[in-house]
C-alpha positions in Angstrom: 11.7 67.4 60.5 11.4 69.5 63.6 12.6 69.0 67.1 11.9 70.6 70.5 15.1 71.2 72.4 15.6 72.4 76.0 18.5 74.6 76.9 18.9 77.4 79.4 15.6 76.6 81.1 13.7 77.3 77.9 12.3 75.1 75.1 12.9 75.9 71.4 11.4 74.5 68.3 14.2 74.0 65.8 14.6 72.7 62.2 17.7 72.1 60.1 19.3 75.3 58.8 17.5 77.5 61.2 19.0 80.0 63.7 18.0 80.4 67.4 19.2 82.8 70.0 19.6 81.0 73.4 21.0 81.8 76.8 24.8 82.2 76.8 26.7 79.0 76.3 30.5 78.7 77.0 31.6 77.8 73.5 33.8 79.7 71.1 32.6 80.9 67.7 32.5 78.1 65.0 32.4 75.4 67.7 30.0 72.5 67.2 27.5 72.2 70.1 25.6 69.0 70.7 22.2 69.6 72.3 21.2 66.3 73.9 18.1 67.4 75.9 15.6 66.7 73.0 12.0 66.7 74.3 10.2 65.8 71.0 10.9 65.0 67.4 8.3 65.6 64.7 8.7 64.0 61.3 6.4 63.9 58.3 4.7 60.7 59.4 5.1 60.5 63.2 5.7 62.3 66.4 8.3 60.8 68.8 8.1 61.9 72.5 8.8 58.8 74.5 11.8 59.3 76.8 13.3 55.9 75.9 13.2 56.7 72.2 14.7 60.2 72.7 17.8 59.0 74.8 19.9 58.8 71.7 18.5 61.8 69.9 20.9 64.8 69.4 20.7 68.2 67.7 24.0 69.5 66.2 24.5 73.2 66.0 27.3 75.6 65.2 28.0 78.7 67.3 27.7 81.7 65.0 27.9 84.6 67.5 28.3 85.4 71.1 26.8 88.8 72.0 24.6 90.9 74.3 21.1 92.0 73.7 19.5 95.4 73.7 19.6 97.3 77.0 16.4 97.3 79.0 15.6 99.9 81.7 14.2 98.8 85.1 12.4 101.6 86.9 11.2 101.4 90.5 9.2 104.0 92.3 7.3 104.2 95.6 4.7 106.9 95.5 4.7 109.8 98.1 8.1 108.6 99.5 10.6 110.2 97.1 12.0 106.8 96.1 13.0 106.3 92.5 15.6 103.9 91.1 16.7 103.3 87.5 18.8 100.3 86.6 19.8 98.9 83.2 20.4 95.3 82.1 21.8 93.6 79.0 21.3 89.8 78.6 24.1 87.8 77.1 23.2 85.3 74.3 24.6 82.7 71.9 23.4 82.5 68.3 23.2 78.9 67.1 22.9 77.7 63.5 21.1 74.3 63.6 22.9 71.9 61.3 21.4 68.4 61.8 18.8 66.6 63.9 19.7 63.0 64.7 16.8 60.8 65.8 
């Protein structure tokens, strides 16, 4: 069984006992997170995507880690003007372990 879940403005395909890295959520490590914005559920014999059928659908996940990603470098330059800027950025993330999909 698979589900498509929306969190942080992005959609993720999840299955039971899988791990996903999402935008930072304000939960402590080992907290249980209930993701209720389920877009679609795919079982062995059918696909559920009607909004009325998905109102009660939930995905339960446990927070494994809160962290920050690798540093990226943002470089800007305007030619022939002597303008150069370098800026760094590290995106915060939450690592979720998917435990159960409730249809």
